[in-house]
MDAnalysis code that builds the backbone (N, CA, C; Angstrom):
import MDAnalysis as mda
import numpy as np

u = mda.Universe.empty(720, n_residues=240, atom_resindex=np.repeat(np.arange(240), 3), trajectory=True)
u.add_TopologyAttr("name", ["N", "CA", "C"] * 240)
u.add_TopologyAttr("resid", np.arange(1, 241))
u.add_TopologyAttr("resname", ["MET", "VAL", "THR", "THR", "PRO", "ASP", "LEU", "ASP", "ARG", "ASP", "LEU", "THR", "LYS", "ARG", "PRO", "ARG", "GLU", "ARG", "SER", "TRP", "GLY", "MET", "VAL", "VAL", "ASP", "LEU", "ASP", "ARG", "CYS", "THR", "GLY", "CYS", "GLN", "ALA", "CYS", "VAL", "ILE", "ALA", "CYS", "VAL", "ALA", "GLU", "ASN", "ASN", "ILE", "PRO", "ILE", "ASN", "ASP", "GLU", "SER", "HIS", "TYR", "HIS", "GLU", "GLY", "ARG", "VAL", "MET", "SER", "TRP", "ILE", "ARG", "VAL", "GLU", "ARG", "TYR", "TRP", "GLU", "GLY", "GLU", "PHE", "PRO", "ASN", "VAL", "LYS", "ALA", "ARG", "PHE", "ILE", "PRO", "LEU", "MET", "CYS", "GLN", "HIS", "CYS", "GLU", "ASN", "ALA", "PRO", "CYS", "GLU", "PRO", "VAL", "CYS", "PRO", "VAL", "TYR", "ALA", "THR", "TYR", "HIS", "ASN", "ASN", "GLU", "GLY", "LEU", "ASN", "VAL", "GLN", "VAL", "TYR", "ASN", "ARG", "CYS", "VAL", "GLY", "THR", "ARG", "TYR", "CYS", "ALA", "ASN", "ASN", "CYS", "PRO", "TYR", "HIS", "ALA", "ARG", "SER", "PHE", "ASN", "TYR", "TRP", "GLU", "PRO", "VAL", "TRP", "PRO", "GLU", "ASP", "LEU", "ARG", "HIS", "GLN", "LEU", "ASN", "PRO", "ASP", "VAL", "THR", "VAL", "ARG", "SER", "ARG", "GLY", "VAL", "MET", "GLU", "LYS", "CYS", "THR", "MET", "CYS", "VAL", "GLN", "ARG", "ILE", "ARG", "ARG", "ALA", "THR", "ARG", "GLY", "ARG", "ASP", "ASP", "VAL", "PRO", "ASP", "GLY", "GLU", "PHE", "ALA", "PRO", "ALA", "CYS", "VAL", "GLN", "ALA", "CYS", "PRO", "THR", "GLN", "THR", "LEU", "THR", "PHE", "GLY", "ASP", "LEU", "ASN", "ASP", "LYS", "SER", "SER", "ARG", "VAL", "TYR", "GLU", "LEU", "SER", "HIS", "ASP", "GLU", "ARG", "ASN", "TYR", "THR", "VAL", "LEU", "LYS", "SER", "LEU", "GLY", "THR", "ALA", "PRO", "ASN", "VAL", "THR", "TYR", "LEU", "LYS", "LYS", "VAL", "GLU", "ASP"])
u.atoms.positions = np.array([
    [-86.629, -22.687, -69.025],
    [-85.328, -22.297, -69.109],
    [-85.266, -20.918, -69.628],
    [-84.441, -20.089, -69.147],
    [-84.340, -18.769, -69.398],
    [-83.358, -18.451, -70.498],
    [-83.584, -17.768, -71.567],
    [-82.700, -17.415, -72.667],
    [-82.371, -15.940, -72.757],
    [-81.142, -15.845, -73.192],
    [-80.673, -14.675, -73.364],
    [-80.720, -14.336, -74.921],
    [-81.453, -13.169, -75.411],
    [-81.585, -13.093, -76.489],
    [-80.238, -12.544, -77.380],
    [-79.370, -12.200, -76.967],
    [-77.830, -11.544, -77.146],
    [-77.196, -12.856, -77.859],
    [-77.212, -14.130, -76.873],
    [-76.404, -15.366, -77.187],
    [-77.248, -16.124, -78.293],
    [-78.736, -16.026, -78.149],
    [-79.380, -17.010, -78.968],
    [-79.409, -16.495, -80.222],
    [-79.182, -15.294, -80.599],
    [-79.585, -14.889, -81.796],
    [-78.619, -15.302, -83.049],
    [-78.971, -15.714, -84.199],
    [-78.478, -16.180, -85.425],
    [-77.309, -14.974, -85.995],
    [-76.081, -15.388, -85.756],
    [-75.207, -14.413, -86.074],
    [-75.112, -14.138, -87.592],
    [-75.216, -15.153, -88.331],
    [-75.265, -15.185, -89.796],
    [-76.118, -14.441, -90.513],
    [-77.262, -14.038, -89.630],
    [-78.487, -13.312, -90.323],
    [-78.347, -11.976, -89.981],
    [-77.423, -11.290, -89.280],
    [-77.370, -10.200, -88.904],
    [-77.248, -9.292, -90.149],
    [-78.264, -8.107, -89.817],
    [-78.492, -7.472, -91.236],
    [-77.081, -6.517, -91.429],
    [-76.298, -6.588, -92.579],
    [-75.477, -5.593, -92.878],
    [-75.038, -5.462, -94.315],
    [-74.573, -4.329, -94.742],
    [-74.322, -4.095, -96.036],
    [-73.186, -4.945, -96.608],
    [-71.970, -4.669, -95.936],
    [-70.843, -5.736, -96.108],
    [-70.618, -6.446, -94.917],
    [-69.696, -7.171, -95.365],
    [-68.812, -8.408, -94.271],
    [-67.539, -8.330, -94.698],
    [-66.620, -7.744, -94.487],
    [-65.157, -7.779, -94.615],
    [-64.564, -9.032, -94.270],
    [-63.976, -9.823, -95.186],
    [-63.327, -11.065, -94.860],
    [-61.958, -11.344, -95.728],
    [-61.283, -12.449, -95.380],
    [-59.933, -12.881, -96.061],
    [-59.941, -14.263, -96.279],
    [-59.439, -14.668, -97.308],
    [-58.959, -16.065, -97.734],
    [-57.571, -16.306, -97.804],
    [-56.980, -17.104, -97.024],
    [-55.580, -17.571, -97.150],
    [-55.513, -18.856, -97.573],
    [-54.744, -18.767, -98.873],
    [-54.458, -20.095, -99.745],
    [-53.099, -20.602, -99.368],
    [-53.248, -21.579, -98.423],
    [-52.092, -22.109, -97.882],
    [-50.936, -22.927, -99.024],
    [-51.481, -23.477, -100.203],
    [-50.894, -23.810, -101.286],
    [-49.975, -22.547, -102.074],
    [-50.063, -21.555, -101.639],
    [-49.561, -20.447, -102.233],
    [-48.222, -19.901, -101.399],
    [-48.604, -19.711, -100.177],
    [-47.634, -19.269, -99.260],
    [-46.225, -19.943, -98.788],
    [-45.234, -19.045, -99.229],
    [-43.655, -19.609, -99.108],
    [-43.279, -19.116, -97.828],
    [-43.661, -18.293, -97.036],
    [-43.227, -17.896, -95.577],
    [-42.407, -16.840, -95.871],
    [-42.547, -16.006, -96.819],
    [-41.531, -14.837, -96.963],
    [-41.553, -13.640, -96.147],
    [-42.430, -13.766, -95.390],
    [-43.071, -12.618, -94.254],
    [-43.148, -11.280, -94.985],
    [-43.642, -11.068, -96.218],
    [-43.608, -9.536, -96.683],
    [-44.834, -9.216, -96.223],
    [-45.883, -10.047, -96.083],
    [-47.313, -9.602, -95.385],
    [-46.742, -8.768, -94.013],
    [-46.030, -9.502, -93.118],
    [-45.590, -8.963, -91.824],
    [-44.908, -7.765, -91.913],
    [-43.923, -7.302, -93.026],
    [-43.407, -6.295, -92.937],
    [-44.253, -5.187, -93.355],
    [-45.108, -5.450, -94.437],
    [-46.019, -4.436, -94.770],
    [-46.891, -3.965, -93.797],
    [-47.604, -4.947, -92.906],
    [-48.370, -4.598, -91.797],
    [-47.631, -3.657, -90.872],
    [-46.441, -4.029, -90.398],
    [-45.741, -3.046, -89.445],
    [-45.463, -1.667, -90.139],
    [-45.272, -1.375, -91.324],
    [-45.040, -0.044, -91.859],
    [-46.324, 0.496, -92.079],
    [-47.392, -0.260, -92.613],
    [-48.767, 0.576, -92.870],
    [-49.496, 0.955, -91.396],
    [-49.360, 0.362, -90.586],
    [-50.000, 0.480, -89.434],
    [-49.287, 1.098, -88.040],
    [-48.028, 1.515, -88.260],
    [-47.072, 2.050, -87.313],
    [-46.902, 1.300, -85.991],
    [-46.496, 0.283, -86.336],
    [-46.332, -1.195, -85.454],
    [-44.752, -0.745, -84.979],
    [-44.719, -0.703, -83.504],
    [-43.318, -0.533, -82.989],
    [-42.483, -1.711, -83.438],
    [-41.151, -1.225, -83.771],
    [-40.176, -2.027, -84.269],
    [-39.555, -2.984, -83.035],
    [-39.509, -4.196, -83.162],
    [-39.292, -5.278, -82.213],
    [-37.757, -5.401, -82.235],
    [-37.003, -5.052, -81.146],
    [-35.704, -5.286, -81.090],
    [-35.103, -6.444, -80.218],
    [-33.952, -6.569, -79.979],
    [-33.390, -7.943, -79.398],
    [-34.076, -7.800, -77.903],
    [-33.926, -6.789, -77.372],
    [-34.397, -6.956, -76.074],
    [-35.821, -7.396, -75.792],
    [-36.781, -6.670, -76.737],
    [-38.258, -7.175, -76.640],
    [-38.340, -8.429, -76.808],
    [-37.370, -9.067, -77.941],
    [-37.695, -10.650, -78.111],
    [-37.148, -11.453, -77.129],
    [-36.210, -11.171, -76.390],
    [-35.755, -11.821, -75.090],
    [-36.885, -11.820, -73.866],
    [-37.561, -10.656, -73.859],
    [-38.494, -10.626, -72.646],
    [-39.695, -11.025, -73.238],
    [-39.953, -11.492, -74.399],
    [-41.165, -12.471, -74.975],
    [-42.358, -11.299, -75.117],
    [-41.707, -9.923, -75.360],
    [-42.911, -8.851, -75.593],
    [-42.719, -8.129, -76.938],
    [-42.810, -9.203, -77.906],
    [-42.575, -9.042, -79.357],
    [-44.258, -8.453, -79.646],
    [-44.159, -7.552, -80.655],
    [-45.369, -6.723, -81.199],
    [-45.547, -7.203, -82.434],
    [-46.990, -7.898, -82.943],
    [-47.139, -8.291, -84.433],
    [-48.366, -8.357, -84.609],
    [-49.054, -8.010, -85.563],
    [-50.319, -7.944, -85.822],
    [-50.694, -9.092, -86.466],
    [-49.672, -9.576, -87.412],
    [-49.741, -10.897, -88.445],
    [-48.635, -11.490, -88.242],
    [-48.565, -12.879, -88.134],
    [-47.368, -13.571, -88.075],
    [-47.528, -14.956, -89.218],
    [-46.384, -15.376, -89.324],
    [-46.293, -16.314, -90.308],
    [-45.827, -17.552, -89.444],
    [-46.590, -18.661, -88.906],
    [-45.963, -19.812, -87.985],
    [-45.582, -20.748, -89.087],
    [-44.559, -21.345, -88.707],
    [-43.692, -22.398, -89.506],
    [-43.844, -23.589, -88.747],
    [-44.108, -24.787, -89.465],
    [-44.199, -26.144, -88.966],
    [-43.421, -27.177, -89.763],
    [-42.944, -28.013, -89.075],
    [-42.093, -29.206, -90.096],
    [-42.790, -30.409, -89.950],
    [-42.680, -30.998, -91.156],
    [-43.264, -32.168, -91.290],
    [-42.490, -33.197, -91.942],
    [-42.443, -34.502, -91.375],
    [-41.553, -35.599, -91.847],
    [-40.361, -35.642, -91.048],
    [-39.540, -36.736, -91.537],
    [-38.385, -36.881, -90.957],
    [-36.838, -36.721, -91.669],
    [-36.185, -36.247, -91.297],
    [-34.725, -35.857, -92.107],
    [-34.420, -37.150, -93.031],
    [-33.893, -37.039, -94.129],
    [-33.796, -35.912, -94.882],
    [-35.167, -35.211, -95.830],
    [-36.245, -36.110, -95.205],
    [-37.427, -35.719, -96.172],
    [-38.079, -34.802, -95.316],
    [-37.773, -33.542, -95.083],
    [-38.386, -32.819, -94.166],
    [-39.216, -31.506, -94.919],
    [-40.447, -31.350, -94.627],
    [-41.204, -30.009, -95.363],
    [-41.424, -29.173, -94.309],
    [-41.363, -27.730, -95.032],
    [-42.021, -26.816, -94.229],
    [-43.200, -26.355, -94.455],
    [-43.948, -25.979, -93.452],
    [-45.469, -25.670, -93.770],
    [-45.475, -24.121, -93.223],
    [-46.450, -23.319, -93.491],
    [-46.350, -21.903, -93.345],
    [-47.944, -21.670, -92.992],
    [-48.057, -20.935, -91.952],
    [-49.579, -20.388, -91.783],
    [-49.579, -19.115, -91.251],
    [-49.904, -18.146, -92.340],
    [-50.186, -16.621, -91.760],
    [-51.333, -16.913, -90.815],
    [-51.217, -16.108, -89.694],
    [-52.144, -15.860, -88.618],
    [-52.238, -14.607, -88.328],
    [-53.400, -14.038, -87.982],
    [-53.996, -12.617, -87.750],
    [-55.159, -12.858, -87.090],
    [-55.637, -11.659, -86.517],
    [-56.942, -11.738, -86.011],
    [-57.979, -12.147, -86.858],
    [-58.927, -13.257, -86.516],
    [-59.672, -13.942, -87.293],
    [-60.977, -13.164, -87.528],
    [-61.071, -11.908, -86.851],
    [-62.599, -11.160, -87.024],
    [-63.703, -12.071, -86.811],
    [-63.613, -12.815, -85.739],
    [-64.615, -13.610, -85.463],
    [-66.001, -13.224, -85.310],
    [-66.991, -13.947, -85.711],
    [-68.566, -13.389, -85.734],
    [-68.993, -13.323, -84.291],
    [-68.541, -14.794, -83.661],
    [-68.803, -14.736, -82.366],
    [-67.509, -14.865, -81.391],
    [-66.924, -13.860, -81.419],
    [-65.528, -13.567, -80.860],
    [-65.561, -13.465, -79.379],
    [-64.621, -14.585, -78.775],
    [-64.520, -14.817, -77.555],
    [-63.999, -13.523, -76.845],
    [-63.232, -12.706, -77.678],
    [-62.535, -11.682, -76.723],
    [-63.461, -10.432, -76.561],
    [-64.753, -10.374, -77.131],
    [-65.594, -9.281, -76.675],
    [-66.365, -9.397, -75.820],
    [-66.994, -10.398, -75.257],
    [-67.986, -10.249, -73.689],
    [-66.953, -10.179, -72.604],
    [-65.533, -10.581, -72.892],
    [-65.001, -10.273, -71.649],
    [-64.300, -8.897, -71.215],
    [-64.355, -7.949, -72.339],
    [-63.763, -6.574, -71.878],
    [-64.712, -5.752, -71.132],
    [-64.286, -5.379, -69.979],
    [-64.987, -4.652, -69.094],
    [-65.290, -3.358, -69.310],
    [-64.771, -2.684, -70.419],
    [-65.162, -1.352, -70.987],
    [-65.279, -1.146, -72.363],
    [-65.901, -2.133, -72.841],
    [-66.499, -2.491, -74.335],
    [-65.329, -1.539, -75.345],
    [-64.098, -2.097, -75.152],
    [-63.096, -1.511, -76.091],
    [-63.026, -2.252, -77.435],
    [-63.446, -3.571, -77.269],
    [-63.597, -4.558, -78.520],
    [-64.821, -5.037, -78.675],
    [-65.350, -4.750, -80.121],
    [-66.678, -5.263, -80.298],
    [-66.764, -5.431, -81.860],
    [-68.078, -6.033, -82.522],
    [-68.103, -6.370, -83.646],
    [-69.092, -5.445, -84.315],
    [-68.374, -4.497, -85.389],
    [-69.169, -3.573, -86.047],
    [-70.147, -4.198, -87.193],
    [-71.160, -3.690, -87.768],
    [-72.049, -4.091, -88.822],
    [-71.310, -4.499, -90.200],
    [-70.029, -4.527, -90.231],
    [-69.238, -4.826, -91.528],
    [-68.280, -5.960, -91.230],
    [-68.737, -6.577, -90.203],
    [-67.846, -8.049, -90.244],
    [-66.564, -7.752, -89.476],
    [-66.038, -6.496, -89.168],
    [-64.887, -6.457, -88.476],
    [-65.072, -6.375, -86.889],
    [-63.994, -7.123, -86.422],
    [-63.750, -7.030, -84.859],
    [-62.844, -5.734, -84.570],
    [-63.531, -4.623, -84.015],
    [-63.104, -3.299, -83.684],
    [-62.241, -3.155, -82.655],
    [-61.263, -2.644, -82.418],
    [-60.588, -2.240, -81.252],
    [-60.411, -0.794, -80.893],
    [-61.356, -0.307, -79.962],
    [-61.004, 1.121, -79.657],
    [-60.125, 1.508, -78.627],
    [-59.024, 1.914, -79.084],
    [-57.631, 2.069, -78.423],
    [-57.984, 3.122, -77.183],
    [-58.637, 4.347, -77.167],
    [-58.817, 5.271, -76.100],
    [-59.722, 4.761, -75.149],
    [-60.528, 3.793, -75.523],
    [-61.215, 2.876, -74.384],
    [-60.361, 1.993, -73.415],
    [-59.482, 1.380, -74.332],
    [-58.800, 0.219, -73.756],
    [-57.926, 0.569, -72.214],
    [-58.154, -0.004, -71.279],
    [-57.246, 0.057, -70.282],
    [-56.223, -1.032, -69.927],
    [-56.144, -1.764, -70.764],
    [-55.182, -2.954, -70.848],
    [-55.306, -3.984, -69.835],
    [-56.315, -4.459, -69.737],
    [-56.734, -5.681, -68.708],
    [-55.936, -7.025, -69.254],
    [-55.873, -7.203, -70.492],
    [-55.804, -8.281, -71.332],
    [-56.722, -9.276, -71.159],
    [-57.749, -9.164, -70.697],
    [-58.938, -10.043, -70.794],
    [-59.035, -10.740, -72.152],
    [-59.231, -9.689, -73.156],
    [-59.346, -10.247, -74.542],
    [-58.103, -11.120, -74.914],
    [-56.972, -10.622, -74.511],
    [-55.957, -11.611, -75.304],
    [-55.826, -13.087, -74.505],
    [-56.314, -13.056, -73.335],
    [-56.418, -14.550, -72.534],
    [-57.509, -15.103, -73.280],
    [-58.485, -14.541, -73.581],
    [-59.627, -15.140, -74.063],
    [-59.536, -15.604, -75.623],
    [-58.639, -15.013, -76.315],
    [-58.442, -15.247, -77.715],
    [-57.664, -16.728, -78.096],
    [-58.440, -17.543, -78.381],
    [-57.589, -18.900, -78.800],
    [-56.663, -18.848, -79.871],
    [-56.738, -17.653, -80.921],
    [-55.681, -17.489, -81.826],
    [-54.524, -16.687, -81.511],
    [-54.274, -16.151, -80.189],
    [-53.204, -15.372, -79.802],
    [-52.811, -14.425, -80.819],
    [-53.917, -13.603, -81.110],
    [-53.602, -12.770, -82.088],
    [-53.694, -11.190, -81.753],
    [-53.618, -10.902, -80.463],
    [-53.572, -9.826, -79.883],
    [-52.187, -9.536, -78.990],
    [-51.947, -8.372, -79.142],
    [-50.411, -7.896, -78.418],
    [-50.632, -6.702, -77.430],
    [-49.918, -6.930, -76.194],
    [-50.306, -5.868, -75.392],
    [-48.915, -5.193, -75.482],
    [-49.185, -3.676, -75.697],
    [-48.131, -2.674, -75.863],
    [-47.571, -2.467, -74.394],
    [-46.499, -2.988, -74.379],
    [-45.393, -2.468, -73.235],
    [-44.634, -1.219, -73.164],
    [-44.684, -0.886, -74.403],
    [-43.582, 0.346, -74.310],
    [-44.432, 1.538, -75.032],
    [-43.900, 2.655, -74.811],
    [-43.935, 4.047, -75.420],
    [-43.267, 3.974, -76.829],
    [-43.827, 3.754, -78.085],
    [-43.253, 3.380, -79.419],
    [-42.194, 4.510, -79.714],
    [-40.705, 4.197, -80.009],
    [-39.950, 5.132, -80.297],
    [-38.999, 4.759, -81.612],
    [-39.252, 5.511, -82.611],
    [-38.657, 5.108, -83.796],
    [-37.412, 5.708, -84.055],
    [-36.225, 5.248, -84.810],
    [-35.084, 5.970, -84.932],
    [-35.395, 7.410, -85.842],
    [-34.507, 8.495, -85.853],
    [-34.818, 9.797, -86.284],
    [-35.275, 9.499, -87.881],
    [-34.472, 8.721, -88.457],
    [-34.462, 8.445, -89.850],
    [-35.501, 7.805, -90.375],
    [-36.533, 7.108, -89.500],
    [-37.551, 6.423, -89.686],
    [-38.960, 7.162, -89.383],
    [-38.774, 8.442, -88.720],
    [-40.143, 8.916, -88.041],
    [-40.893, 9.535, -89.463],
    [-40.408, 9.812, -90.539],
    [-41.079, 10.328, -91.762],
    [-41.730, 9.175, -92.374],
    [-41.475, 7.974, -92.008],
    [-42.319, 6.925, -92.620],
    [-43.710, 6.545, -92.213],
    [-43.736, 7.129, -91.000],
    [-45.093, 6.872, -90.037],
    [-46.340, 7.050, -90.978],
    [-47.480, 6.434, -90.899],
    [-48.605, 6.455, -91.636],
    [-49.605, 7.491, -90.921],
    [-49.724, 8.811, -91.440],
    [-50.433, 9.728, -90.550],
    [-52.046, 9.280, -90.682],
    [-52.425, 8.409, -91.253],
    [-53.900, 7.739, -91.072],
    [-54.117, 6.933, -90.137],
    [-52.995, 6.429, -89.458],
    [-52.888, 5.299, -88.160],
    [-52.435, 6.102, -87.028],
    [-53.488, 6.127, -86.125],
    [-52.777, 6.353, -84.410],
    [-51.687, 5.923, -84.042],
    [-50.733, 6.447, -83.555],
    [-49.735, 5.869, -83.076],
    [-50.144, 5.709, -81.247],
    [-50.222, 4.194, -81.056],
    [-50.699, 3.780, -79.673],
    [-49.917, 3.995, -78.663],
    [-50.264, 4.435, -77.449],
    [-49.548, 4.535, -76.268],
    [-49.444, 3.305, -75.544],
    [-48.294, 3.230, -74.503],
    [-48.281, 2.155, -73.777],
    [-49.430, 1.982, -72.836],
    [-49.702, 0.321, -72.816],
    [-50.789, 0.120, -71.791],
    [-51.898, -0.413, -72.622],
    [-52.090, -0.508, -74.229],
    [-53.340, -0.713, -74.524],
    [-52.809, -2.137, -75.192],
    [-54.096, -2.913, -75.645],
    [-54.297, -4.092, -76.535],
    [-54.379, -3.913, -77.942],
    [-53.313, -4.237, -78.895],
    [-53.474, -4.061, -80.382],
    [-53.556, -5.149, -81.199],
    [-54.162, -5.013, -82.370],
    [-54.401, -6.453, -83.240],
    [-54.523, -5.837, -84.504],
    [-54.782, -6.865, -85.469],
    [-55.089, -6.691, -86.882],
    [-56.484, -5.802, -86.955],
    [-56.547, -4.769, -87.831],
    [-57.814, -4.177, -88.281],
    [-58.051, -4.465, -89.594],
    [-57.687, -5.131, -90.375],
    [-57.788, -5.500, -91.874],
    [-57.607, -4.073, -92.450],
    [-56.748, -3.305, -91.928],
    [-56.422, -2.005, -92.270],
    [-57.574, -1.081, -92.585],
    [-58.265, -0.982, -91.428],
    [-59.777, -0.190, -91.378],
    [-59.370, 1.176, -92.070],
    [-58.321, 1.867, -91.898],
    [-57.859, 3.070, -92.738],
    [-58.356, 3.016, -93.887],
    [-57.855, 1.998, -94.728],
    [-58.013, 1.654, -96.087],
    [-59.303, 1.591, -96.417],
    [-60.179, 0.799, -95.526],
    [-61.635, 0.635, -95.854],
    [-62.486, 1.769, -95.798],
    [-62.083, 2.713, -94.816],
    [-62.863, 3.702, -94.861],
    [-62.423, 4.848, -95.821],
    [-61.173, 4.795, -96.188],
    [-60.824, 5.928, -97.401],
    [-61.497, 5.581, -98.686],
    [-61.619, 4.022, -98.935],
    [-62.210, 3.703, -100.372],
    [-63.710, 3.596, -100.170],
    [-64.421, 3.399, -99.181],
    [-65.643, 3.386, -99.026],
    [-66.500, 4.694, -98.649],
    [-65.781, 5.714, -98.182],
    [-66.500, 6.924, -97.788],
    [-67.308, 7.642, -98.652],
    [-68.716, 7.665, -98.758],
    [-69.446, 8.262, -99.381],
    [-69.864, 7.532, -100.689],
    [-69.643, 6.143, -100.642],
    [-69.761, 5.159, -102.015],
    [-70.690, 4.032, -101.293],
    [-71.675, 3.804, -102.266],
    [-72.480, 2.625, -101.939],
    [-71.932, 1.263, -102.615],
    [-71.196, 1.521, -103.938],
    [-70.648, 0.199, -104.235],
    [-69.202, 0.637, -104.595],
    [-68.375, -0.351, -104.273],
    [-66.951, -0.385, -104.392],
    [-66.391, -1.660, -105.197],
    [-65.978, -1.379, -106.286],
    [-65.627, -2.583, -107.101],
    [-64.830, -3.666, -106.333],
    [-65.046, -5.095, -106.679],
    [-64.400, -5.872, -105.930],
    [-62.719, -5.637, -106.324],
    [-61.998, -5.823, -105.499],
    [-60.303, -5.839, -105.875],
    [-59.964, -4.304, -105.828],
    [-60.531, -3.176, -105.617],
    [-60.334, -1.786, -105.976],
    [-59.178, -1.606, -104.800],
    [-59.247, -2.138, -103.954],
    [-58.317, -1.753, -102.422],
    [-58.123, -3.234, -101.842],
    [-56.913, -3.184, -101.104],
    [-56.747, -4.229, -100.327],
    [-55.892, -3.811, -98.994],
    [-56.027, -4.611, -97.817],
    [-55.226, -4.217, -96.769],
    [-53.559, -4.465, -97.116],
    [-52.740, -3.762, -96.298],
    [-51.250, -3.975, -96.736],
    [-50.650, -5.088, -96.773],
    [-51.288, -6.216, -96.082],
    [-50.626, -7.858, -96.290],
    [-51.106, -8.365, -97.477],
    [-52.266, -7.957, -98.004],
    [-52.669, -8.595, -99.267],
    [-52.059, -7.978, -100.369],
    [-51.747, -6.527, -100.409],
    [-51.168, -5.822, -101.439],
    [-49.727, -6.353, -101.556],
    [-49.099, -6.649, -100.570],
    [-47.402, -7.017, -100.540],
    [-47.417, -8.488, -101.001],
    [-48.365, -9.312, -100.667],
    [-48.037, -10.624, -100.790],
    [-47.716, -11.029, -102.168],
    [-46.543, -11.486, -102.707],
    [-46.109, -11.720, -103.935],
    [-46.546, -12.882, -104.669],
    [-47.205, -14.045, -103.922],
    [-47.801, -15.112, -104.423],
    [-49.390, -15.082, -104.658],
    [-49.750, -13.861, -104.365],
    [-51.226, -13.678, -104.045],
    [-51.844, -14.599, -103.048],
    [-51.326, -15.055, -102.035],
    [-51.683, -16.033, -100.915],
    [-52.961, -15.523, -100.240],
    [-53.117, -14.260, -100.186],
    [-54.314, -13.433, -99.265],
    [-55.072, -12.880, -100.469],
    [-56.232, -12.965, -100.079],
    [-57.355, -12.437, -100.779],
    [-58.299, -11.860, -100.018],
    [-58.703, -10.604, -100.138],
    [-59.715, -9.612, -99.348],
    [-60.835, -9.186, -100.088],
    [-61.931, -9.170, -99.258],
    [-63.189, -8.771, -100.085],
    [-64.364, -8.466, -99.287],
    [-65.477, -8.208, -99.756],
    [-66.702, -8.534, -99.191],
    [-67.433, -10.129, -99.063],
    [-67.746, -10.423, -98.309],
    [-68.308, -11.818, -98.156],
    [-69.652, -11.997, -98.623],
    [-70.271, -10.764, -98.422],
    [-71.747, -10.569, -98.913],
    [-71.976, -10.327, -100.246],
    [-70.834, -10.170, -100.941],
    [-70.552, -9.995, -102.633],
    [-70.527, -11.364, -103.351],
    [-71.587, -11.959, -103.638],
    [-71.354, -13.448, -104.190],
    [-70.509, -13.209, -105.614],
    [-70.224, -12.116, -106.105],
    [-69.596, -12.149, -107.345],
    [-68.369, -11.747, -107.216],
    [-67.797, -11.821, -105.823],
    [-66.739, -11.177, -105.280],
    [-65.566, -12.436, -105.372],
    [-64.340, -12.059, -105.443],
    [-63.182, -13.486, -105.513],
    [-63.200, -13.867, -104.005],
    [-63.207, -13.235, -103.169],
    [-62.968, -13.762, -101.951],
    [-64.353, -14.486, -101.366],
    [-65.619, -14.317, -102.026],
    [-66.755, -15.001, -101.646],
    [-66.394, -16.412, -102.434],
    [-66.081, -16.351, -103.628],
    [-65.846, -17.811, -104.565],
    [-64.697, -18.587, -103.745],
    [-63.583, -17.968, -103.255],
    [-62.483, -18.784, -102.674],
    [-62.917, -19.391, -101.401],
    [-63.700, -18.604, -100.757],
    [-64.525, -19.351, -99.467],
    [-65.367, -20.291, -99.601],
    [-65.686, -20.405, -100.635],
    [-66.685, -21.600, -100.812],
    [-65.770, -22.784, -101.587],
    [-64.686, -22.966, -101.875],
    [-63.604, -23.763, -102.380],
    [-64.121, -25.199, -101.662],
    [-63.699, -26.078, -102.607],
    [-63.657, -27.537, -101.523],
    [-62.529, -27.589, -100.689],
    [-61.587, -26.852, -100.583],
    [-60.247, -26.879, -99.691],
    [-60.539, -26.035, -98.381],
    [-61.536, -25.369, -98.249],
    [-61.832, -24.253, -97.524],
    [-61.824, -24.967, -95.944],
    [-61.398, -24.308, -94.850],
    [-61.607, -24.695, -93.662],
    [-61.436, -23.445, -92.730],
    [-61.806, -23.552, -91.536],
    [-61.667, -22.423, -90.479],
    [-60.581, -22.628, -89.286],
    [-59.954, -22.100, -88.843],
    [-59.041, -22.710, -87.616],
    [-59.852, -22.567, -86.489],
    [-59.705, -23.753, -85.749],
    [-60.274, -24.076, -84.287],
    [-61.881, -23.980, -84.764],
    [-62.266, -24.510, -85.859],
    [-63.602, -24.442, -85.872],
    [-64.624, -24.946, -84.944],
    [-64.257, -26.103, -84.058],
    [-64.893, -26.626, -83.192],
    [-65.338, -25.651, -81.916],
    [-64.727, -24.747, -81.940],
    [-64.905, -23.459, -80.904],
    [-65.987, -22.668, -81.332],
    [-66.474, -22.753, -82.434],
    [-67.660, -22.163, -82.778],
    [-67.469, -20.637, -82.763],
    [-66.339, -19.830, -83.175],
    [-66.146, -18.712, -82.962],
    [-66.665, -17.826, -84.491],
    [-66.635, -18.705, -85.644],
    [-67.193, -18.128, -86.965],
    [-66.218, -17.291, -87.425],
    [-65.110, -17.497, -87.736],
    [-64.286, -16.728, -88.201],
    [-64.518, -16.043, -89.439],
    [-64.120, -14.787, -89.693],
    [-64.280, -14.176, -91.192],
    [-62.977, -14.346, -92.064],
    [-61.901, -15.084, -91.506],
    [-61.048, -15.605, -92.268],
    [-60.812, -16.955, -92.575],
    [-60.726, -17.220, -93.782],
    [-60.889, -18.634, -94.304],
    [-59.558, -19.225, -94.959],
    [-59.374, -20.471, -94.519],
    [-57.990, -20.872, -95.101],
    [-58.425, -22.109, -96.048],
    [-57.437, -22.242, -97.143],
    [-57.609, -23.148, -98.166],
    [-56.382, -24.138, -97.884],
    [-56.690, -25.524, -97.608],
    [-55.707, -26.645, -97.507],
    [-54.504, -26.506, -98.456],
    [-53.580, -27.010, -98.176],
    [-52.246, -27.102, -99.024],
    [-52.829, -28.492, -100.085],
    [-52.264, -28.514, -101.105],
    [-52.268, -29.382, -102.125],
    [-51.066, -30.160, -102.071],
    [-51.213, -31.446, -101.824],
    [-50.160, -32.479, -101.528],
    [-50.068, -33.096, -103.236],
    [-48.552, -33.270, -103.274],
    [-48.174, -33.848, -104.705],
    [-48.650, -35.288, -104.626],
])
């Protein structure tokens, strides 16, 4: 039988200094959407207006899905924040014809916007529906243009967009430094969360908070049976 080394390699043993990841504690999430607003502001994501919504072309890098459990009047709301899972074995990567998306040596699924030609193959192959196609040239109201983040490129129409775990913050904090204290910086969604639902850090650092939580007994990954090996871990909600 002929084997392909790239497919047979053990992804968990890939040499790297850092492996950025996130833990989402569903027992803390209240569905307030603060993470969504923070992501929009930090990453220059175009504003979704009513026409975008009705055309099914809403742009979002992180979303909070809401589910209902039980029957009236004993109904409970469940909230699950979902973003790019930065999979070690990402199904979006092998289908890109121009190598616009790849996995770097720090555990991040990278999207190179100036390579992307908008085929949307990656979005079709993503089981988490975590990628958005940019249908519009972004336009902001005059009074909002000064709030754009100069560290983040404003993407043009025709490219795929997704969560980067605020790579601009990662680069700013780690540039020229070998050791970065755990918790010194965080993506916008983590920083904005009022209930500390989200925890970010280096999964290779066994003393980090994110490593500790990722090994909690409540841990699970979304759609684990697909074998995508996400770098985002969820903690189950504790029932009363």
